[in-house]
N, C-alpha and C positions, 0 to 999 in steps of 0.2 A: 763921339757917339760910335762912328762903326769900332772903333774899338771894342767898346762896350756888349757892341754887337755879337763881335767876334768874339769874345770871353765867356757869353753864356753859350753861343754855339758848342766850342772848345769842354765847357763841361757840362753839357748837357751831353755829349758824345763821349766824354769820359763817364758820366755816373749809367750810362747806357746801360747792356745789356751785351756783349761784345761779340755772345757767342748765337746771338738771335737772330733770327734769318727775318724781324719784321719788316715790312713797309718801311717802313719810320724811320726804321734803324737806318733803314739804307737810303733813304732821301736823306737824312743827317747827314751821313759818311757823303755824300752826294753834295750840298752842302756847304760843309766842310772843305774837300777839294775843292770848292768851287772858288773857295774864300782864301787864296794867296797869302799866306805869310810874308808880310811887309815890315820891312826894319827900316825904318830912317836913317837910319849907318850899315857902311859898307865896309866891306872885311870877315873877319875866321864869323861874325855871327851870321852873315850873310849867306854864305856860304852853307852852313847846316843849316837855316832857315829854307833853302833850294833843297837840302838835300832833304828834311821830313817833309817840303813841298813835295816831293816828287816820290816818297814812302806814300803820303797819303792818299797821292793822286794814283801811284797803282795798287793800298790796297784799297782805294771805291774804285777802283778798275776789276780788280779780283774777286769783291764781296757782289757786284756786278753780273759778275761772269757765274759766280757760284749760286747769285739767285739766282739767274734766267736757268743752270744745271741745272740747278733744285726744281723748280718748276718743269722743265722737260722731261726729268726721271718722274715726279711725282704723274704728268698727264700720261708718260708709259705706262707707268703703273695701275692708272685706273683702269686704261686701256686692256693693258693685258688681265686684270682682275675683270675686266667686262669681258672678254674673250674668254676668257677660264669659267667664266657663272654660262654664261652662253654653252659652250659646248657641255658640261656638264648638265645644263637643261638637255640637249638633245641627247646625249649620253642617257639617260634617264628615262626620256622619249623612248630611243631606240630598246633598251631595255623591256619595258611595257610591253612594248610591240612584239617584242620575243616570246617576252614570257607568258602571255594571250597565246599567242600562237603556238609555243609549250603548249601549253595548258589543254587547247582546242585537240595537237596529236597526241596526248598523251590520252584523253578522253576518244578519239578513234579508236586506238591503241586495245583499251580497254572493253569498248564498243566491241571492235573487231576479237578479241581473245572470247568477250563471253560469246557472243556467236558459233564463234566454234566450238566452245565446250558446249553449248547448246544442240547445233547439230550433231555434236558427240551422244548426246545423252539421248537424242531422239534417235541414232543409230544404232545405242543398245537397248532402248524399248523394242525397235522394231526385231532384233537377234531374241530378245528376251520371250516377243510376240511368236515368234517363227516358233522359236524352241514347244513355247505351251503347244503349237499348234499341233508340231510337229510329235510332243505328248499326247496328244489327244488322238489324234491318228490311230499311233500303237494302242492307248486305251481300246480306243472303239474296233480296232483291229480284232483285237484280244480278245473285245465282250463278244464280238461274229466269231469269232474264234471256238472260243467255251459255248455260245447257243449251239453252235454246230455238230458241235463235239455235245451238249448235252441232247441235242437233237439224236447224235447218231445216238449215247447209248441207252436214251431212252427206247426207240425201236429194236438197242441190241436188249435189252430190257423184256420190253414186250415180247420176243419171240423166244426169251427165255422163256419168259412165265408161261410160254406157252408149252412148247418142248418138254417145260418141270413138268407141268402137267400130265405130259405126254412120257416121259424116261423117269418122272424120279426123282431128279435132282435134287436136292438141298439149298436151302436159300443163299447159304453160306459159299456153296461148290457155284453157283452160276453167279454170285457175285467177282470171284475170283474169276472166274472163266470173261466177264466184261471187262476187269482191269485188264488182263489182258491184252483182248482186242482192240484196247482204246492206243492203248502205250504201242 
């Protein structure tokens, strides 16, 4: 019965995929390694069986080591992925904050530029108002000068009309006389 059980174990171990890293495979190999081949007779076959037993033990040990290494590497990969994901999330949050700060700064600079433009426009309008006031003063001065000259001409004209009656000058002569005096 013990020999039949050993044969079933050998058959299941041989039909299993040797590249598979399934725990079932490992347990089958461990069971196979634990069950030593025994031979009723000693001799060259016994040496071969001992050699095969050592190979099976080495393979089972190597398989356990590889399985442990695979588990360790898988755990390290998961940890690395988690750290990477966390770093990406931190960078995304940092980028969002920097982007918001930059947006606020751009709005501030645009506002400052708009204020400067409005101040310049205000200065331009103030300068235009000063120019218009100056032009208005010049215009008023010209009007005063014209009114003064007109009053002076009117006086001169009235005087000339009085003297014309006395001296009998022609109107055109009087006009020329007034023009000469005004310049």
